[in-house]
N, C-alpha and C positions, 0 to 999 in steps of 0.2 A: 811728436816725429812717427812705431810699430818696431826706426831700426830698434812691438805690441807694441815707433821703429825700434831696429836693432839699437842704434846709436844711441837711444833712449835708454833701453832696458838694459843691454850691453853696457847703457849706463843704470839705469834702476833695476834695471835691464830689461830692455825688450827688442822683439821683431816681428814675427808674421804668425801665424793663422791656425784655424781647423776646420774641417769638413767631410760628411755624407752617408749614407744608405739604409736598408731597410729589410724586412723579410715577409713571404707570401701575403695573402691576402688581409691578414691583419696588421701588418706592418709593410705597407706598400714600399715600391722602390721610388726613392725620392728623384731619382733621375728622369723619370717618367709622370710621377704624380703629385709631387712636391718639394719646393725647392730646396736646393740644397744651401747649407751653413753659409758658403760661400755665397750664392746668391741671395741670402737673406742679408748679409753685410754688406752687400752691395747695394742691396735698396736701401740698408738703414743709412749708408753713405751718401746715398741719394737725398734722405729725407733729414739727415743730420752730419755734414760734413766732417769727416774726419780723416786722419792722415797715418802714415805709415804701416799700419796694420793692415788696413784693408786694401784688398787689391782686386782689379778688374782688366780683361782684356778688352774691354767696351771701347771703341774709339770715339774721340770726341773732338770737336775742330779746333778748341781751343782747353786744353787741359788745363787745370789749375791743381797747384799744389796745395797744402794745408798752410794758412795763414797762421803764423804764432800767434799766441794771445797774448793782447798786452796788457799791462797793470789793471786799466780800467775794466777790462773784460773779465779777469779773472775774480775782482774784487765784486763786480755784480753778480758773478754765476755764484761764488761762496755765498752771497745774499739770498740767491734765490734756485739753488739746485742741490741737492744731497752730496755730502762729501764725497760717494763713490762716483756721482757722475763727474764731478770737477776733477778728481784724481786721473779719470780717463781720459777727460778733454785734454788736461794739462799734459798727460804722457803722450797722446797721439797727437798733440799738433806743436807742443812745445810752447815756450813764453819767450817774447823777444826781449826779455830784461832778465839780469841778474840778481839774486837776492840781497838785499840789504836790511841792516836792523830798522831802519825806517819803514822801508817796503813789510816785512814781516810786521811789524807796529800793526801798519794800515790793515795786512791781510785778518790779524789776529781780532782785530778790532769789528772786522765784518765775522766775525766768529767762524774764522778758519781753524780746524782741528790741526792737531800734531800732523797726522799721516798729509793732511793737504798742504801745509807748509813746506813740509819733505818732499813732495812731489813737486810745488814749484820750485825749489832749492835745484833739484836734480834735473827740470827742465829748462834752466836759462844756459844761454850760451856756452860762458864759461864751463860750466858743469858738466853739458854734453860734449862738448869737447876734449874735456880731462876723461870722462868715464869711459869713451871712446877709445882713447890713447890708453887706458887700461885695461880693456878688452882686449885689445890687440897683444896684450902682452907685451915681451920685450921688443921695441922696436928700434934697435941700435942703430939700423940704414937710414931710418926715416928720420933720427937724430941726427944723424950725421952728413947730410946730404948738403949741398951749398945751399948758400943763402937764398938766392933766388928761387931754387927747388921748394925750400922750407917755407918761403914765403908764399908762393901758389897753392903748395899742400895747404896750409894755414887756411887760405882763402876758401879752399873747396870745403873742408872738414866744419866750416863753421857758417856757410852758405846755408840759408832756410829756404831758398826759392828755389825748387827742385829743376825748374829749366835752366838757372843760372849756374846751377851746381853741375848740371849735365855738360853745359859750355865749356865752363872753367875745364873739367875734367878731358873734354875730350882737348882743349887747347894745351895741356898738361902732358895727354900723352902724346901729343905731337912733338912739342916741344924737348920732352925728356924723355923719350921711348925705353932708354937703358936706366931710367933711375929707380933704386930701392923703394923709394916711394910708391911706385906704380900700382902695386898689388895694392895699397890701402886707399890709394886712388880710383880704383875701380870699385871698391866696396863702398864707398860714397856716391860714386854713380851708378850703382846697383840700388843704392838706398834710395835715391832720387826717383829712378825709375817705378821704384815699388809705390812711392807716394803718387805717381802720375797712373798706377794701374796698369804699366807694361808687366805683366808677368814674364814673358819669353825674354824681355830685355833685362830683367833681373837676374834670371838664370845665364844669361849668355856674359851678364859682365861678372858675375861671381864666377863662374867658370874661366871666364879670363885672368881674373885676380889669383884664384886657386892654381892656375896654371904655374904664375910668377912664384907664388907661397901656398903651399898646400898646407901650410898650419895656420892660416889666415882666418882666426876664429871669428870676426865679424862677417866676411864671405860664406863661411860655412854655415852658421846658423842661419844667414838671410837667405842661402840655400835650400837647406833643409826645410826651410819656412814655407817654399814655395812648389818646391817637386812633387811633392804626395798629393796635392790639394787636387780636386777634380777640374778647375778651372784651367790648371796646366796641362794634367792628364789627357783630357779629351782633347787636346790641341796635337798630343803625341802618342794616340793609340798605339801604333805599332812598336814604339818603344818603352812601355807602359811596364813590363815586367824588368827591364834592365833600369828603369827610372827609379823604380822602387826599391832593389838591391842595393844600387848606387847612394839613394837617400839613406837607407839603412847603414850602410858601412860610413858615409861621411857623417851622420849623427853619433856613431860609436867613436868615431875619431876626436869630434866637437867635445865629446863628453870626457874624453880623455885629456883633452887641452884644458879644459874649463878645470879639471882635477888637479891640474899644476900650476894655475895660476897663483902669483905670487902673494903672499898675505901682504898687507899693507901694514908701515910702521905702527900706526894709531889704532889697529884693528884688535879685538879680542878675539879669541879663537871662535865663540861662539858667533860672533858677528860676520868673521871669516867665511866659517861654514854656511851661515844662513845666506852671505853672498853666492857662492856658490851653487848652494841650491836654488836661488833666484833666478841666474843665468842657467842654468841645468835646464829650468821648468820650460824655456825657450826653446828645448830639443825634445823635450818629452812629449809634447804637445803634438808635433809633425811626426813624432815616431808612432803616436798613437795612431793618426792616419794612415801611416802605412800598412800596420797591421789590420785596421779597418777595412781599408783598401783591399787588400789580400783575402780578408774574410769574406767578400762578397765574391771573390772568384771560386768561393767551392762548388764543387759540380753539382752536391744535391743539398744547397742549402749553405748558410752561413759557417765557414770552418770555427769550431769551436775554441779549437788551440789560438788560432790568430784572434778569436774575440776577446779572448782571455789577457791574451798579451796587448790586447789595445786598450782593454780596461786600466790594467797596471799601468800603461804608459799615460792615459788621461788622468789618471787618479795622482799619479805623480808630477802632473803637471799643474793641476789647480792644488796641491796640497804645499808644494816647494815655494810658492810664492804668497807675499801679503796682499795681492792683488792679481788673482786668477783673471784670467781670459774669459769671458760667458761663452765664446765659441766653443772652448775646451770644454766647457760643461756640458755643452750642448751637444756634441759629440759622444760624450760620456754617455748621456742619454739616449742618444741614437743605439751605441753600443749594449746598452743595459738592453733597450729594447728589441732588438736583432736575438739576443741571449735569453729573452722570456723573463727578464727580471725585472716586472713591470712596477714594485714597489721603489727598486732602486733607479728606474727610469725616472719615474715621475718626481724624485728627489731631485734627480741631476737637472731635468728641466725646468724645475722650479728655480732653483738656484740660477739658472743661465737666464731665467727671466728677471730675477732679482738684479743681478748684475748687470744686464743688458738694458736697463730702463731707459727710456727716450730714443731705442732703436728697435729695428724692425726683428731684432733677434728675440725679444721681449714678446711682439705678438706671436711667434711662430712658436717660441717654447710655450706661451699661455695655450696655443692650439693644442700642441702636443699633450699638454698636462690634461686638458680637458678631454681630449680622444681617449687617452689611458686610462681616466677614471671611468670614463662612461664602458669602456670595455672591461674593466675590472669589475664593474657593477652588473655585468650582463652575465658573467660568470660566477 
């Protein structure tokens, strides 16, 4: 699902993306000469469909959301693909079954690693719903709504088809406009639009959700993941400065909420801190994009202070999670490139390519590595 989905990584945890820029003749502006990471991801999405984290404002006649993987598909992929690829696909698309001892035995027979087994467990319908619930923090209002509202809400949060989720959400909003669950219904509706690639609708429904509850972590993380991306900013040029400021403010609030998430009864201190860091990584990547965009607004070249902040945020994003997003590594590479740190840029692009196996991210990352090595050899 990206909710990298948020619902999946605010389960395992996950949500949204990363993307942008360059410098002078040696570092061309990607907006004119080189695809942005968002464009690359979009092309990768066309070549190898995934869901949740990839977004595009491209209009299509019959948009289709990601189809959850079946047990048979997961087993086949385990046998034929690297563990990293399996984990990414499972997180992006979800699975249509819940793990049982029998299924785990089959997956391990197919040579599934511990990490793959855990990813599959977290991608099942029941696990996604539970994690989404935990990610939202205290939901007394949702837990104490009338039975018919609770039933309708449960149907929305477990629905994997984005079009059905949107229809169910619209129906809920009409029937129960004053329901305390509506803020979370809008969160799932935003997530459904993310799967369909409608970035503006994602932001619109996150805003609706946050007007009802400014502490809704799901909507905060989803919104933060969308608003600093060129794909969104290019459609809102007149408001760009305010959008970046608001994104940074929301990101700060999200990190405060994450730090206050309750420890689970069975969690060790180390696992608790690891979980918080994992969720926080979904905020630091977009924060890196905020500072990278601001760095590009320097009047006499990239703003070094903003570049430094972008480097710090992207580094935090990729080091605080067991499964970093290749797009964060790609943008870290661009940031290093703009800052003249060629060796660091090569390392970051190389890592992006390794993690982006099977997608266009690898193609573009490999191109960057080749160009930078050529540039380095010429000096």
